C-alpha positions in Angstrom: 0.0 0.0 0.4 1.3 3.9 -0.5 1.1 6.7 1.8 -1.3 8.1 -0.2 -3.5 4.6 0.6 -3.2 5.6 3.7 -4.5 9.2 3.8 -7.5 7.7 1.9 -8.1 5.4 4.6 -7.8 7.6 7.3 -10.0 10.3 5.6 -12.8 7.1 5.0 -12.5 6.1 8.7 -12.5 9.9 9.6 -15.1 10.8 7.8 -17.3 7.3 9.4 -16.2 8.5 12.9 -18.0 11.6 12.1 -21.3 10.0 11.3 -21.2 7.2 13.7 -23.3 9.1 16.2 -26.2 9.2 13.9 -25.6 5.6 12.4 -25.6 4.6 16.3 -28.9 6.4 16.8 -30.4 4.5 13.9 -29.3 0.9 15.0 -30.7 1.9 18.1 -34.1 2.9 16.6 -34.3 -0.1 14.6 -33.7 -2.0 17.3 -36.1 -0.3 19.6 -38.7 -0.9 16.8 -37.9 -4.9 16.7 -38.0 -4.9 20.6 -41.8 -3.2 20.5 -42.8 -5.4 17.3 -41.6 -8.5 19.9 -43.6 -7.4 22.6 -46.7 -6.6 20.4 -46.6 -10.0 18.8 -46.3 -8.9 15.3 -48.8 -5.8 15.7 -46.2 -2.9 15.7 -44.5 -3.3 12.2 -45.3 -5.4 9.4 -43.0 -7.9 8.7 -41.6 -6.4 5.5 -40.3 -3.2 7.8 -39.1 -5.7 10.5 -36.8 -7.4 7.9 -35.7 -3.8 6.8 -35.3 -3.0 10.2 -33.4 -6.0 11.0 -30.8 -5.6 7.8 -30.3 -1.8 8.7 -29.1 -2.8 12.2 -26.9 -5.6 11.0 -25.4 -3.6 8.5 -24.3 -0.5 10.7 -22.7 -3.7 12.4 -20.9 -4.7 9.4 -19.9 -1.2 8.6 -18.5 -0.8 12.0 -16.7 -4.0 11.6 -15.7 -3.7 8.3 -14.0 -0.1 9.5 -12.3 -1.7 12.3 -10.7 -4.7 10.0 -9.3 -1.5 7.3 -7.9 0.2 10.6 -6.3 -2.9 12.0 -4.7 -3.3 8.2 -3.7 -0.1 7.9 -2.1 0.1 11.2 -0.5 -3.3 10.5 1.1 -1.9 7.0 2.0 1.6 8.0 3.1 0.6 11.7 7.0 1.8 12.1 9.6 -0.9 11.5 11.9 -1.4 14.7 
């Protein structure tokens, strides 16, 4: 990887860091709606909405997991050689 790639990786991770509070709220709201639907025995939101909210909640988790992987790879590749 080039030093230019490190700058690009850092910029992407910085942007993710900036939007993460909003992503956390979206994931929490999805989780809340799914919990309320379970408590209402499926009468709160439709099955398709349940599927969509589950996918959005999971996507936020996958995004964070991918970001961690990118960070770890950049750290591994660009760490100072002793």
